[in-house]
N, C-alpha and C positions, 0 to 999 in steps of 0.2 A: 442511170445513176443509182447507186445503192442508197437505201435509207435505213433508219435505225431498226426497223422491224426485220430486216434481213440478217441481223447479227444476233444469233441465239446463244453464242458462247459467252461465258463469263471469263474474267481474267484468269481464274484458277485453271481454266482449260487451255490457256495459251502459254503454258510453260514450254519453252523451247527444249530440245532434246537434252538428255543427260550428257555428261561429259564423255567425249570419245577418247580413244587412246591418244589422239593428237592433242586434244584439249588438255589431257592430264600431263602430257609431256611439256606443253607450254606452261602450265601451272607450276610444274617442278622447276623449269628453267628460269622463269621470270618472276614467280611468286614465292619460291622456296617451299612449295607445298608437296608433301608426300602423304600417304595414308596415315602413317604413324604420327608425323608432325601435326597433321590436321586433327586427329583424334585427341592428342595430348593438349594442343593449344585450345581447342574448343572447351575441353573440360576445365582447363585452368582459368580461362576467361569466365566460364560459367560460375565457378567458385568465387571469383573476384566480384562478379556482379551481385551474387547473393549476399556477400559481406559488405560491399561498398555502395553500389548503386541502388540495389533493391527495387528492381523494375521487372516487369514481364518482358521476356525476350526469347525468341525461338532460336534454335541452333543455326538455322540458315542465316539469320541476321548477324549472329556472331561471326559466322564464317565469312560473310561479306566484308565485315570490318577487318578481319584478319587478312583477307586477300588484298584489300586496298593497301594495307600496311606491310605486305610481304611477310606476314607471320612474325613480325617484330612485336612481342607482347607489350612492351612499354609504349610503343607508338599506337598500338591498338587501343589500349586503355585511354590514352590521351585523346584520340580521335572520338571515342565513344563519349567521353565526358564533354568534349566540344559539341558533339551532335546534340545531346540532350540539353546542355546549357544554352545553345543557340536557340533551340525551340522554346525554352522558358523565357529567354530574354526578348524574343520577338514574337509575341503571341499573334500580332496582326498578320504575320506570315504563315503561321502554322496551326492556329486554332480556328475552330468553326469552319472546317473544310466540308461544308454541306453542299454537294453538287446541285441541290435543288434550289439554293438561294438564287434569286433572279440576277443579281450582279455577277455571280459566278457563271450562270448559264449564258449570259451575254458574252463573256470572255471566251467560254468554250465555243460558242457559236461563231465567233470571229476567227477561230483557228489560230490564236496567237502562239500556241505551243503545239507543234505537231510531232508526235512520236511515230516513227515508221514501224511497220509491223514485221519487218524482216531485217536481219543484220547486214552490215556492209561486207565487203570482200575480206576484211580482217576480223570478221565475226563480232564487230562492235555494234552496240545499240546506236541508232542515229536519231538525233533530236534537231528539229528546226524551230527556232524561236523567231517570232515576227513582232518585235515590240512596237514598231511604228504602225501596226494595225490597231493599236490601242488608241482610244479617244480620250485624251487627258481631261477633256471637259466633263466627262461623265464616268470614267473608270478610275479606280485607284490602282497605283502601281503595286501596292501590297496585295491586291486581289490577283494580279497577274502572277506574282511570285507564289501566291498560295496555290494557284492552279498548277504551276510548275511542280511544286512540292507534292501535290496530290497525285498528279499523273506519274511522277517519278516513283512514288511509293507503290502505286498500282503495278507498274510494269516490272519493278525490281523485286517485288515481294516473292516471286517464285522463279525468277529468271536466272537459272544456274549459269548459263553461258555468259551473260552480261557481267556477272560477278567476277568472271575470269578475265575477259577481254576489255571491259569498260565500255565507254561510249565516246562518240564524237559529236560535237555540237556545232551547228551552223546558225549564226545570228544574222538575220536579214534586216538591214536597217535602211531599206529603200524609202526615199522621200521623207526624211525626218523633218519635223517642224520645230519651231522654237519651243513650243510647249513640251514636246517630247524631250528635248535636250534639258529643259528645266527640271524634269523629273530625276535626272541623273545626278543627284546630290552625292558628294564624296562619301558620307557615312553609309548611304544605301549601297553604292558600288563596293565599298569596303566589305560590307556584310555579305553581299552576294558572292564576292570572290572568296571570302573566308568560308562560306558554306560549302562550296564544292572543293575547295583546296584543302580544308582541314577538318571538315565535319562529316559530310555525306559518305556512306559506304559504297562509293562507286568511283572508279578511276576515270578522270577526264583525259582522254588520250589526245584530243586536239580541240581547239576552239577556232572557228573560222568565221570572221565577220565578212559578209558579202554585201555588195551594193553600198560600199562605204564612201560616201562623198566627203569632201574636205570639211563639211560642217560637223562631222562626228569625230574629227581628229582629237579634239580636246578630251572627249569622253574616252576614246581609245587609250590615250596616254595616261589618263587617270586610272583606268582599269589596270593597265600594265604596272602602274606604280605600286599596286597592292599584291602583285604576284611574285611568288618565289621564282628563282631563275629557271627551274625546270618547267614551270608553267609558261613562262615567257617564251621559251623555246617551242612550245606547242601552240602558240597563239599566232594566227595568220590573218592578214587583212587583204581583201580583194576589192578593188574599186568598182568592179562590175560583176554581174553574175554570169560566169562562163562555165561550160561543162567541166573545165579543168579544176574548178573549185571543188567539184565532187568526184575527184579522181578515184577514190576508194569506194564510192557509192555507185553500184551498178544501176543503169537506167531502169531496169525492171523492178527496182524497189522504190524509186523516187516518184513523188507525185507528178502528175502530168504538167502542172503549172511550173515545175522546176526542171522541165526538160526530160522527165522520166516517162515511163509507160505503165506505171502501176496505178494506185488509187488517185482520185482527184482529192483536192484539199477537203471538199465537202464530205467525201466518203470517210476520210480520216476523222473529221470533226464528228460525224454521226457515230462512228465506231467508239471513240473515246468518251463521248457523252453518255452513250448507253452503258459502257462498262463502269464509268464513275457512278452512275445512278444505281446500278446493280450492287455496287460495293460500298454504298453510302454508310451503312452501319459499321463496316470494318474501318473505313476512313475516319469516322467520328470516334470510334472506340480507341484508336491509336493515340488520340490526343491526351488520354489520361496517363500515358506512360511518362512519368517525370522522375528524375533522380531526387532523392531526399537530401 
């Protein structure tokens, strides 16, 4: 089994390849992106940010917002405002993302959020969320969400391909307890849905709930009530974990515990723990970016 000391690369060295001709064709067809449109749109949003938001932001983050919004400038501005307002409104979710904090270390150790290191067959980033591994008696749901935000920021910071193809999410709700269900308050679910549906600069291409017993039906219905129609069509529920749940995820990129042949969960845990520690200063500095 690998351990932390075997991972010498920082996140900056894990940028996936630049766009191929096939990627550019996909971006043109599905995102309305061309070289000229991209250049003009980034410049216009940059000017708007300097006049209106007055925050530090790099061109690639601007481009990520533009791609999610298919280069619609009005929608891009709305999403960027939503993103920074959401961070300001919910400091428990987005502030103090110090990976050395013991409570965050515990959640990282449990592997509640697993980001796979390779894309699926559609070039999408793959995320496995395991909320029922959280111990409600000692962990805060806000810290789980904080870890999710922290890891998302790390992997998306330089990931050009993910900004084009988006990501697919698997939520493993095996063996939920009453305490887990009690954490799923409507206002929390509403804000979680709002964050990825209207705020974050990443396209969620599918959400797949696996090992979904009848006990989570109420939570699933509540989640869907906050979704727009497009997102509802991308939402799938599986009562058991079958290989068919991961139809677009090759076995050679899945953890062994999920029927794959790649890393173990522990190896993924060690990998992301190390990268989060290495990038602590960057994660903490990003908390100062607030709109006026």
